[in-house]
C-alpha positions as CSV (number, residue, x, y, z in Angstrom):
1,X,-58.3,-54.1,-62.3
2,X,-60.3,-54.7,-59.2
3,X,-61.0,-52.2,-56.5
4,X,-58.4,-53.7,-54.1
5,X,-55.7,-53.1,-56.7
6,X,-56.9,-49.6,-57.3
7,X,-56.9,-48.9,-53.6
8,X,-53.3,-50.4,-53.4
9,X,-52.2,-48.2,-56.3
10,X,-53.8,-45.1,-54.7
11,X,-52.1,-46.0,-51.4
12,X,-48.8,-46.5,-53.2
13,X,-49.2,-43.1,-54.9
14,X,-50.0,-41.5,-51.6
15,X,-47.0,-43.1,-50.0
16,X,-44.8,-41.9,-52.9
17,X,-46.2,-38.3,-52.4
18,X,-45.5,-38.6,-48.7
19,X,-41.9,-39.7,-49.4
20,X,-41.4,-36.8,-51.9
21,X,-42.8,-34.3,-49.4
22,X,-40.6,-35.7,-46.6
23,X,-37.5,-35.9,-48.8
24,X,-37.3,-32.1,-49.2
25,X,-36.9,-31.3,-45.5
26,X,-34.6,-34.3,-45.1
27,X,-32.3,-32.9,-47.8
28,X,-32.4,-29.5,-46.2
29,X,-31.6,-31.1,-42.9
30,X,-28.6,-32.8,-44.5
31,X,-27.3,-29.4,-45.6
32,X,-27.7,-28.1,-42.0
33,X,-25.9,-31.2,-40.6
34,X,-23.1,-30.7,-43.2
35,X,-22.7,-27.0,-42.2
36,X,-22.6,-28.0,-38.5
37,X,-20.0,-30.6,-39.3
38,X,-17.8,-28.0,-41.2
39,X,-18.2,-25.6,-38.2
40,X,-17.1,-28.3,-35.8
41,X,-14.1,-29.2,-38.0
42,X,-13.1,-25.5,-38.2
43,X,-13.4,-25.2,-34.4
44,X,-11.2,-28.3,-34.0
45,X,-8.6,-26.9,-36.3
46,X,-8.5,-23.6,-34.5
47,X,-8.7,-24.9,-31.0
48,X,-5.5,-27.1,-31.3
49,X,-3.1,-24.1,-31.7
50,X,-4.9,-22.1,-29.1
51,X,-4.5,-24.9,-26.6
52,X,-0.8,-25.1,-27.4
53,X,-0.4,-21.4,-26.8
54,X,-2.4,-21.6,-23.6
55,X,-0.1,-24.5,-22.4
56,X,3.0,-22.5,-23.3
57,X,1.6,-19.5,-21.4
58,X,0.8,-21.6,-18.3
59,X,4.3,-23.0,-18.4
60,X,5.8,-19.5,-18.5
61,X,3.6,-18.4,-15.7
62,X,4.6,-21.4,-13.6
63,X,8.3,-20.6,-14.3
64,X,7.8,-17.0,-13.3
65,X,6.0,-18.0,-10.1
66,X,8.8,-20.4,-9.2
67,X,11.3,-17.5,-9.7
68,X,9.1,-15.3,-7.6
69,X,8.9,-17.9,-4.9
70,X,12.7,-18.1,-4.8
71,X,13.0,-14.3,-4.6
72,X,10.5,-14.2,-1.8
73,X,12.5,-16.8,0.1
74,X,15.6,-14.6,-0.2
75,X,13.6,-11.6,0.9
76,X,12.3,-13.5,3.9
77,X,15.8,-14.6,4.9
78,X,17.0,-10.9,4.7
79,X,14.0,-9.8,6.7
80,X,14.9,-12.3,9.4
81,X,18.4,-10.9,9.5
82,X,17.1,-7.4,9.7
83,X,14.8,-8.4,12.6
84,X,17.8,-9.7,14.5
85,X,19.8,-6.5,13.8
86,X,16.8,-4.5,15.0
87,X,16.6,-6.4,18.2
88,X,20.3,-5.8,18.8
89,X,19.9,-2.1,18.1
90,X,16.9,-1.9,20.5
91,X,19.1,-3.5,23.2
92,X,21.9,-1.0,22.6
93,X,19.4,1.9,22.6
94,X,18.0,0.7,25.9
95,X,21.5,0.5,27.4
96,X,22.4,4.0,26.2
97,X,19.2,5.4,27.6
98,X,20.0,3.8,31.0
99,X,23.5,5.2,30.8
100,X,22.2,8.7,30.0
101,X,19.8,8.5,32.9
102,X,22.6,7.6,35.3
103,X,25.0,10.2,34.0
104,X,22.3,12.9,34.0
105,X,21.3,12.0,37.5
106,X,24.9,12.2,38.7
107,X,25.7,15.5,36.9
108,X,22.4,17.2,37.1
109,X,22.4,18.0,40.8
110,X,25.8,19.8,40.9
111,X,25.0,21.6,37.6
112,X,21.6,22.8,38.9
113,X,23.4,24.2,42.0
114,X,26.0,26.0,39.9
115,X,23.4,27.4,37.6
116,X,21.3,28.6,40.6
117,X,24.3,30.2,42.2
118,X,25.2,31.9,38.9
119,X,21.6,33.2,38.6
120,X,21.6,34.4,42.1
121,X,24.9,36.3,41.6
122,X,23.6,37.9,38.4
123,X,20.4,39.0,40.2
124,X,22.3,40.4,43.1
125,X,24.7,42.3,40.8
126,X,21.7,43.6,38.8
127,X,19.8,44.7,41.9
128,X,22.9,46.5,43.2
129,X,23.4,48.3,40.0
130,X,19.8,49.2,39.8
131,X,19.8,50.4,43.5
132,X,22.9,52.6,42.8
133,X,21.2,54.1,39.7
134,X,18.0,54.8,41.8
135,X,20.0,56.5,44.5
136,X,21.8,58.7,42.0
137,X,18.4,59.7,40.4
138,X,16.9,60.4,43.8
139,X,19.9,62.5,44.8
140,X,19.7,64.4,41.6
141,X,16.0,65.1,42.0
142,X,16.5,66.3,45.6
143,X,19.2,68.7,44.5
144,X,17.0,70.1,41.7
145,X,14.1,70.6,44.2
146,X,16.4,72.4,46.7
147,X,17.8,74.6,43.9
148,X,14.3,75.4,42.8
149,X,13.3,76.3,46.4
150,X,16.3,78.5,46.9
151,X,15.6,80.2,43.6
152,X,12.0,80.8,44.5
153,X,12.7,82.4,47.8
């Protein structure tokens, strides 16, 4: 064997060692790739039913929103009717207020005069009764003083 063949044999041995040293991490990497593939397959199997459930839920929500929209349309129609009725009630209230103002203006003046006359008559009667009572008290006091003077003489 010549030195070139020995060098080739040493180089082949070194290359074999390099392949063996690199084969171990490559095999371990294969296990990692297999585990990742299994995880991805598991995820695919579990995601399908979840997406079906999500689609069913979204369909139910859309149906509920459609019903809510219909209900809100009905409520808006009723509110429009109530607005109309409120406007009519406001007009009636304004008319009644105007009527009350006219009636009170027409009736208030004579009623005030009658009330004032009644108050004046009551005051006059009360003053007259009070004056009569005062006169009687004065007369009684005068008589008591006269009697006291006569008794003292």
